[in-house]
Steps between C-alpha positions, in 0.01 A plus 500: 500500500445147405364552152797355314502193727132444440559512121789253520328242720174518300692438167708233673196297607337526175810374328539210740146383481517510109847334474391235749159441338333525833132438505211523741567297817882511450734629786775754480737556790640841581790566725571869538739712712362848512831589663685404184234679279573828674882454491572357853641164591248206515330481841616841622233758393161338454262732308133446546400786274719372224346154529151639498575706182639196326210271587250764401659487151533122434261317720180608325642357180562156664148500654343600169665197335421260781868448594576430849790673678724366776693774681816371670576620850859572610699255701363634830180295409694227349426612140143393546256623241178699499237341279122515477332236724314378191821412337650343820199283543462394146863395487508331841774741636586513862390823657717650759432766764668841456406841374770681307625842609747735326787385724389131536386375169578811296304777342416302186342212704325737732345690207382163345348396838309821518388502137396134462130402559569223746875470564684218669868408527628168366857343523547421146358499147601375162426807275469510129714814473686741718626853535801580734554859563816580694647148547247348738563141382166357386633193328378270782139604414508414128414164339808289434589592155541880499598681187645857518303777321710778361264796544516855360482629853820411674452729810214616712630826648850411603430128552614238257227271361523138414201312371421141404227288364469115549442216265436121541809275509616329184483124538553221258831560331583532129188309373250715692275745339430818700198726509634850390204672655629409853834642445 
């Protein structure tokens, strides 16, 4: 049932990782409405099986490449994020107390919480790249200079996809010389 969605999200993550030049230790944030993926309005039809199928297809790729994932919860948990405890501690992030559920946090965050080795919730991150599936508004969790990525995958299921990478700020004005590898 979810075969096409699994192909779409797997290709999407590979493209975003490549376009963003993510490397071991970097963080990508995912906001995902499974309701939107299956054609319902955001927040109305959370689908745990859909989230599980999607994570089974892209999450092993991230782990293989040493890239951390932050899975954004829905507004019922204040858009907190599920991350590995290792990442939270190494980046001095404030851990908060909640366990996401399909109707309070969302199916995507619930799936992340179940799949991660040692999951915790944090209030905020500054991710190196992001994937927003279904209009979940992940911008607050990206580093400050976000650059849109125009991906080949524009939809996962019925949900629109918006992706971004980040780059350091340009400072110094017209006489400054910039490091092209950081852009």
